[in-house]
C-alpha positions in Angstrom: -15.3 25.6 -29.5 -13.3 23.0 -32.0 -13.7 19.2 -31.7 -9.8 18.7 -31.1 -10.0 21.3 -28.3 -13.2 19.7 -27.1 -11.1 16.2 -27.2 -8.1 18.1 -25.3 -10.7 19.1 -22.3 -12.3 15.5 -22.2 -8.2 14.6 -21.7 -7.5 17.1 -19.2 -10.1 15.4 -17.2 -9.2 11.7 -17.8 -6.5 12.6 -15.4 -8.2 14.2 -12.5 -11.2 11.7 -12.1 -8.8 8.8 -11.6 -6.5 11.3 -9.3 -10.2 12.1 -7.6 -10.5 7.8 -7.4 -7.0 7.2 -6.1 -8.2 9.5 -3.6 -11.3 8.5 -2.0 -12.0 5.3 -3.5 -9.1 3.2 -2.5 -9.2 4.1 0.7 -13.2 4.0 1.3 -13.0 0.4 -0.5 -10.3 0.3 2.5 -13.0 1.5 5.3 -15.7 -1.0 4.1 -13.6 -3.9 4.0 -12.1 -2.8 7.2 -16.2 -2.0 8.7 -17.6 -6.1 7.3 -14.4 -7.5 8.8 -15.4 -6.0 11.9 -18.6 -6.3 11.8 -18.4 -10.0 11.2 -16.5 -10.8 13.9 -18.0 -8.5 16.6 -19.6 -11.6 18.4 -16.4 -13.1 19.4 -14.9 -9.8 19.8 -18.2 -9.2 22.7 -17.4 -12.3 24.4 -13.3 -11.5 25.2 -14.1 -8.2 25.9 -17.7 -9.2 28.4 -14.7 -11.4 30.9 -13.3 -7.9 31.8 -15.3 -7.9 35.2 -13.8 -11.5 35.8 -10.1 -9.0 35.4 -10.7 -8.5 39.4 -9.8 -12.2 39.6 -6.7 -12.0 38.3 -3.3 -13.4 40.3 -1.6 -9.7 40.8 1.3 -10.3 40.2 1.3 -12.3 37.1 -0.3 -10.1 35.7 2.4 -7.2 36.4 4.8 -9.8 35.3 3.2 -9.7 31.5 2.9 -6.2 31.3 6.7 -5.6 32.2 7.2 -8.5 29.6 5.3 -6.6 27.2 7.5 -3.3 28.0 10.7 -5.0 27.5 9.5 -6.3 24.3 9.4 -3.1 23.0 12.3 -2.2 24.3 13.9 -4.6 21.9 11.8 -3.5 19.6 13.3 -0.3 20.1 17.2 -1.5 19.9 15.8 -3.2 16.5 15.1 -0.1 15.1 18.1 1.8 16.3 20.1 -0.4 14.9 18.9 -0.4 11.9 18.9 3.1 11.5 22.1 3.8 13.3 20.0 5.9 15.7 22.2 7.0 18.7 18.4 8.8 20.3 16.2 6.2 22.2 14.0 8.9 22.6 13.3 9.4 18.8 13.7 6.0 17.9 11.1 5.0 20.7 8.7 8.1 20.1 8.2 7.3 16.4 7.4 3.5 16.4 5.3 3.7 19.6 3.4 7.0 17.7 3.3 4.7 14.7 1.9 1.8 16.0 -1.6 3.8 18.1 -1.7 5.0 14.3 -1.3 1.8 12.6 -3.7 0.7 15.4 -6.7 3.1 15.2 -6.7 3.7 11.3 -7.2 1.3 8.5 -3.7 1.0 6.7 -1.9 -1.1 9.1 1.8 -1.8 9.6 2.2 0.2 5.9 -0.3 3.7 8.0 2.6 3.0 10.4 5.6 3.1 8.8 4.5 6.4 7.3 3.2 8.2 10.1 7.2 6.9 11.7 8.8 8.0 9.0 7.7 11.2 8.8 8.6 11.6 12.9 11.7 10.5 12.0 12.4 13.0 9.2 11.4 15.5 11.1 13.8 14.8 13.5 16.9 14.6 11.0 16.9 11.7 9.2 16.6 11.2 5.7 13.4 10.0 4.3 15.2 6.9 1.8 17.2 5.7 4.5 14.5 5.8 7.3 12.3 3.9 5.1 15.0 1.2 4.1 15.7 0.8 7.7 11.9 0.2 8.9 11.7 -2.5 6.0 14.6 -3.9 7.3 13.2 -4.1 11.2 9.6 -5.4 9.5 11.5 -8.3 7.4 13.3 -9.5 10.7 9.8 -9.2 12.5 8.0 -11.2 10.1 10.8 -14.2 9.4 10.5 -14.7 13.3 6.7 -14.8 12.9 7.1 -17.2 9.9 9.6 -19.5 11.6 7.3 -20.0 14.9 5.6 -22.6 13.9 8.7 -24.7 13.0 9.5 -24.2 16.0 6.7 -25.2 17.9 6.7 -28.7 16.2 9.7 -30.1 17.8 8.0 -28.3 21.2 4.7 -30.5 20.7 6.5 -33.5 20.6 8.3 -33.9 23.5 5.8 -30.6 25.7 5.3 -31.2 29.1 3.2 -28.8 31.8 4.0 -25.9 33.0 5.5 -25.2 36.0 4.1 -23.3 39.0 7.3 -21.4 39.6 8.4 -18.9 37.6 12.0 -20.1 36.7 10.4 -23.3 34.5 8.7 -20.1 32.7 11.5 -17.9 32.7 13.7 -21.5 31.1 10.5 -21.8 28.1 10.9 -17.7 27.0 14.6 -18.1 27.0 15.0 -21.7 25.0 12.7 -19.6 22.6 15.6 -16.8 22.8 17.9 -19.5 22.1 16.4 -21.1 18.9 15.2 -18.3 17.5 19.0 -16.4 17.8 20.4 -20.3 16.8 18.1 -20.0 13.1 18.8 -16.4 12.3 22.8 -16.9 12.8 22.8 -19.6 10.6 20.4 -18.0 8.1 22.7 -14.8 8.1 25.9 -16.6 8.4 25.9 -18.9 5.3 23.9 -19.7 2.5 22.9 -23.0 2.3 20.8 -23.1 5.1 18.6 -20.7 3.6 18.9 -22.1 0.2 17.6 -25.6 1.0 14.8 -24.0 3.3 13.5 -22.2 -0.1 14.0 -25.6 -1.8 11.9 -27.1 0.3 8.8 -25.1 1.4 9.2 -24.2 -2.5 8.8 -28.3 -3.4 6.0 -28.1 -0.7 4.3 -25.5 -2.1 4.5 -27.1 -5.5 3.6 -30.2 -4.5 0.3 -30.1 -2.5 -1.3 -27.4 -4.1 -2.2 -27.4 -7.7 -0.8 -24.8 -9.5 -1.1 -23.6 -13.3 2.6 -21.9 -13.1 5.0 -23.9 -10.5 7.0 -21.9 -8.2 10.3 -21.1 -9.1 13.3 -19.4 -8.2 12.1 -18.9 -4.4 15.9 -19.9 -2.9 17.2 -17.2 -4.8 14.3 -14.6 -3.8 14.9 -15.6 0.1 18.7 -15.0 -0.3 18.1 -11.9 -2.2 16.2 -10.6 1.0 18.3 -11.5 3.1 21.0 -9.6 2.1 18.7 -6.6 1.5 17.9 -7.0 5.4 22.1 -8.1 6.2 22.9 -4.9 4.1 20.5 -2.4 5.5 21.7 -3.5 9.0 24.9 -3.4 8.6 27.6 -4.9 10.5 25.5 -5.4 13.3 23.5 -7.7 12.5 24.1 -9.8 15.5 22.8 -7.2 17.6 20.1 -7.0 15.1 19.2 -10.9 15.8 19.3 -10.6 19.4 16.7 -7.7 19.5 14.2 -9.1 17.3 14.5 -12.6 19.3 14.4 -10.5 22.7 11.3 -8.3 21.3 9.4 -12.0 20.1 10.4 -13.9 23.1 9.4 -11.4 25.3 5.9 -11.1 24.1 5.7 -15.1 23.9 6.2 -15.1 28.1 4.0 -12.4 28.5 1.0 -14.7 26.9 2.2 -17.3 29.7 2.1 -15.0 32.6 -1.3 -14.2 31.3 -2.6 -17.9 31.2 -1.0 -17.9 35.1 -2.1 -15.3 35.7 -5.6 -16.6 35.1 -4.7 -19.7 36.9 -4.5 -22.4 33.8 -1.5 -24.5 33.6 -1.2 -24.7 30.0 1.6 -27.3 27.8 4.3 -24.4 26.9 4.0 -26.5 23.3 0.5 -25.7 22.3 0.6 -22.6 23.7 4.0 -21.7 21.4 2.0 -22.6 18.8 -1.4 -20.9 19.6 0.9 -17.4 19.9 2.4 -18.5 16.7 -0.8 -18.4 15.1 -1.5 -15.4 16.7 1.3 -13.5 15.0 0.1 -14.6 11.6 -3.6 -13.4 11.4 -2.1 -10.4 13.4 -0.9 -9.8 9.4 -3.6 -10.0 8.4 -4.5 -6.4 6.6 -8.3 -5.8 6.6 -8.2 -5.2 10.3 -6.0 -2.3 12.2 -3.5 -4.8 14.0 -5.4 -8.2 13.6 -8.2 -6.8 15.4 -10.6 -9.5 16.2 -8.8 -12.2 13.9 -5.8 -12.4 16.7 -8.8 -12.5 19.3 -10.7 -15.1 17.8 -7.7 -17.3 16.7 -5.9 -17.0 20.1 -8.9 -17.7 21.8 -9.6 -20.8 19.5 -6.3 -22.6 19.4 -5.8 -22.0 23.5 -9.0 -23.5 23.9 -7.8 -26.8 21.7 -4.2 -26.4 23.5 -6.9 -28.2 26.5 -8.1 -24.4 28.6 -11.2 -24.1 29.2 -13.1 -21.5 27.3 -13.9 -18.7 30.2 -10.2 -19.2 31.1 -9.1 -18.7 27.1 -11.0 -15.3 27.1 -9.6 -14.1 29.8 -6.5 -15.1 29.2 -7.2 -13.5 25.6 -8.5 -10.3 26.8 -5.2 -9.9 29.4 -2.7 -10.3 27.2 -4.5 -7.9 24.3 -4.4 -5.6 26.9 -1.0 -5.4 27.8 0.1 -5.8 24.1 -2.1 -4.5 22.1 -4.6 -1.4 23.8 -1.8 0.1 26.6 0.3 1.0 24.2 -1.9 3.2 22.2 -2.2 5.7 25.0 1.1 5.5 25.2 2.0 6.5 21.8 -0.4 9.8 22.2 1.9 10.9 25.1 5.0 10.4 23.0 3.9 11.8 20.3 3.1 15.1 22.7 6.9 14.9 23.9 8.4 14.5 20.3 6.7 17.3 19.1 7.6 19.3 22.2 11.5 18.0 21.4 11.2 18.7 17.6 8.9 21.6 17.0 10.3 22.6 13.7 11.6 19.8 11.3 15.7 19.8 11.2 17.3 19.9 7.9 18.5 17.0 6.4 21.5 17.2 4.3 
């Protein structure tokens, strides 16, 4: 073998080595990081799940209302995906979302894994891959924007917060108020450039003034407007329906947490609960564990305790809320996948 042939053979081996590294090393590193994160958070998770014996002491109708609110939150999310996908079938969208949600909460990768699984199922049902990916990206952007807006909405509520009444009507009014605030903010952002650009300039000014940086942040308002235009173009003329669906998804999920707190017999300040809920939503975005497992429990118990709730009640309320919002949808995703494969035994042809 000549030296050139040997060099060519060596060069030919390098791409395969890189491919093996990308195929095995990256997933292995992700699994390692997930395992370390869960190990560090294990004591807090054990503390939350060790309160399962106290579930028998819950007020059953408040726990049932928490489950119903969470079911409504999922239905609102399916409607949002239907609007983004321009898909008429509730069955297809619900099965894709439930299955992707289950996979994303069992395997490393979180939202990226869930989106990949959902796009694959939508392709099998006849949706084009590029359009499905863009639509789900727009849906995720709306959910992320809502999660980021919640702390801003919580600040005025803290100033005028009042204890939650015993009646269901007060909790319902509070959930409706959150819905109205989210819808109003969404209308302003989608319909006008100035509010979003002003918010971008304010955030950019705050980040540049409060955090020392070698390179100052620039162009944030322009990037926010570009992201808004992307979402608006993908959603199309039904952006108002998308905003209502996003607000319904978040508002009903927040109402489920309020019902879980009432189920354990507490009377928290709703403003502080909103802040605790907002922190939990942001912690769920941490990609180190599937669905923010561990981070959400630790953050929610801590913030609820700061809101004046007894530690044991905070543990039980967190367990109740996570059961209806995180764990119960997992077996539902398995059932949805089986039903989906029975309806679509073969992949549909995409024109």
